[in-house]
N, C-alpha and C positions, 0 to 999 in steps of 0.2 A: 708788793711785788708778788706773782703770783705763784703758787708754789707748786712745782712740779716732783713727784714723789714717789716711791713704790707702793703699787696696790696692795703688797700684803703685810713690808714689815714699816713703811712710812715715814722711810729716811731718802732723803732730799737726794735726786739722783740727778741734782747740776753738774754736770762735767765727769759724769759718770759714764759707762757702758750699763747697755738696758736691754732688756728683749718686750716687745711687745705682745700680749696674746688676749685677745677677744676685745682690742685697742685699749687693753689697760698695759698700763708699762711696769713691767718688774725690776728689780736690782737681778744680778748673775746667782747671784747667791740663792736668793730666792724662786728664782726661776729654777735652778736647777736641782734644790731639795723639793717643789711643789711636784716639777713636769718633768725633770727629764727622766728618759727609758734610761734602766740597767741592761749593760749588757750581760748576754747569753755565757759569755766566753770568761771574762772575768768579774762579774759580779758589782763592778763598779759604775756610778752614774755616766752618762755619755753627756758630758758639756757640752756648754755652749761653741767651745771653739773647737770642737769634735765632729767629724762627720758620723752621723747618724746612717748607718745600713739596716734598712727590714725588710722582713722574712715571713709573711704567714702572720704577723704578731707581736714577732721576736726582733731582737736589735742587736747590735754588733757595735764595739768601737770598729773602723777602719783597719787597724791592726788586728785587729782577733778576729777579723772575719776570714777564718780559712779552714782548709779542709781538715776533717777529724781524724784522717789516715794519715798523710803524708806532710800535713802541715804549710803548703803551700796555699799562697795567697788569693783567693776568692772574688776580691775584687776587680767587676769589670770583665769578670770569665767566666764560659756556661758550668754550674756544677747541679746535683742532683741531692734530693735527700731521702734519706732512708733513717726509720726509727730516732725521729728527731737530729738526727747527723747529717751535716754538712757534707758534702762529699766531691773531689772533682774530678771530672768525666773519665777519667782514668784510674783512679781509683774505683768509682763505682761500676764501670766495663771490668774490670779485677775481680771484683768482689759480687757482682749480681749481677750484672750483663747478660744475656742469654747468647749463644754463638748461633750463626747461619748454618743450617742444614746443608750448602750448597758449597759455601766456599771458606766455613771453618771458623770467619773472623767475629770478631765480637759485636754484637747489636749495640752502637751507641744512642747515649739515653736521649729522647727528641726527635730520633730518628722513625721513618714509619718502615714497620713490619709484617710478614703476613705470620699466622700461625697456623695450624693443622693436628690434629690427634699428639698434641706436647711440643710439635715441633717446631721449630721459629724459622724466618727466614728472611732477609734484604727484603725489600718490595722490589729491587730490579734483580733477584737470584730466583726471586719464583718463577720460573717458568716452564713452559711446554716443553714436555721431554723431547716429542718433536719436532714443532716451528720452533722452538730456544726465542719464543715470545714471551714477554711480561704479561701473567694471567692477571695480575693485577685484582679485582674484585668482580671481574669476570667469572662465570661458572666455568667450573674443572672438572675431573670425573680420573679417580685415582686406578689407576692397574701394575700391578705386579710393582709395589713400592714406587710407580713415578706417577707423576700429574701431567694430564693433558687437558689441552685445552677441547672444546666440545668439537670446532670441526676439525679438528686430529685424530680425537678417539674414534669419530666414523668411521673417516678414512682409512682405520689403521686396525681398528678392535671390532668395533662395534657388527655385531649380524642385522641382516636386513628381511624385512616382512615379505615372506613369500608372497603378501597378497598385492601391499602398496609399492614393494621396494625402495620404500624407505629405510636409515638405518633405526636400528631399535637402542634407545640410549636408558632403557630405563624401564624394569617390570619388560613383558613381555607372556607368551603363552606358546607351547610346545605343541602339535599336533600333525604326528605321523610325522616324527620327527624333523621338521621342518617347523621356521620361527613365524610369530605375528603377531605383529602388536595387539595387546588387547583390545583397542576399540574397531580392529580391522577383521578378529575373528568373530566373524557373527553367525547366526541361523542364516542357509543359503534361502530359504522363503520368509520369512517376515523378516532378516537382518537385525535381530534385536540380540545385544554380544552374550556370550557362551560364558567367557570369562569366570568362574565362580560358578556355573549353572552347571544342573545333569544335562546330558545332550547325549547325541548318540547318531550315529553317521549311515548311510548307502548311496553306493558305489564312489565311494571316498568324500563323499559332500556330508560339512555337517551339519544339523539340522536338532532344534530345541524338541522337546518330547512333545510340545500341545504341537506343532508343524509337522513331526514325523508322521504323530499319533493318525490326523486330520487327510495327511494326504498317502501314508501307506497304510498303515496298520487296519487287519482287516473287523469288520466289524458286530457286534456281540447282537445274534440272532436274536435273542431275550431284551436288551434295552435298547438298544443300538447303537449304542459308546463304540467309540475304538478300544481294542486290544491290545493293547501296545508289547504286550511279552518281556517289557522289562521290569529290571528287578526280581525276577524270581515268580512275574503275575503267572498264576495258573488257570486254563481253559482248557475247556471241551471240544473236542474238534467230530462232528459226525454228516460224513454225505453233504462236503464241501462246504457246510457250516458252524460254525463256532459259536460259545459261548463262553462268559466266566464264568468262573465256578459256581460263585453266588448268585448268578442267575439261572442254571441248570436245574430247573425246576418243574414241579406237574404244575401244564395248563390248568388243570380247575384247581388240585387241591396247595397249589405251591409248596410239596413236597420236594426237601434235595432229593435229585436225582444221580449224585457222585458217587460214582460207585454201586450204586443198583441196577436194574434191569428195571427198562422202558419201553414203552411202545410209542408208535409215531402217526399220527392222524391228520395227514395235510402237512401242516407247517409247522403245527402243535406236537411236544411232547406229552407221552402221561407216564404218570406210574402204573404199575400193574393191575392196582385197583380201582383205578379212575378208568383205565384201558379195558376192564374185561367186558364192558356190554358194546363196542364197538365191532 
């Protein structure tokens, strides 16, 4: 007759209860000694006749699987883990859950919530102050400790660009006490953005320095480049002609004539020494 023995102790298993593991039979005693999990709560083996409840590689007897605070059973119930302790949802909420900024009720574990600047809301409580619709994952804009969806903020609070008439929701430029989008505040002539750049104006229109000089600045009689007069630039004026200070020199010897006497010969200016023979 073929033998049917325990794979470990080799005692006969005929007429006895046994457990198969990897197609090998074990008597109950050997199986529990070799393979039974140890209960996290009572530290005793979880026998074959007991239900083995597991969570993250930890094991409990069914009777030992309870809340660490109140002792209520967690079998077939939702629970939360905190610092290796298992807690029922009531105890976890009381100890650790945040409270909704709007309704002041506990935000239960596993429910979706919104967080902003250290405060928490139920997803359905995080709403636009104006239209009362949930904001969810959409963009929003805070104002005076209240949150607004973008369309409501634009209707109620946003300044409107004096150029395009559309709302300004971020950044912006103020010129002559009027609001502009940065992308709308451009040079009147070349249309390059002026935000963050030096610019000047004429007849209330803004110009970049290059365009202003090309259009309106007087030209130096010496180098023919524009004299902007901006930033304290010094220049010399004589008989409807202008020179940069650095260009106001004797035509013959190049001596600077700033603060000196000079003579003119047609369109040229000369120092007294070079002009004494004319």
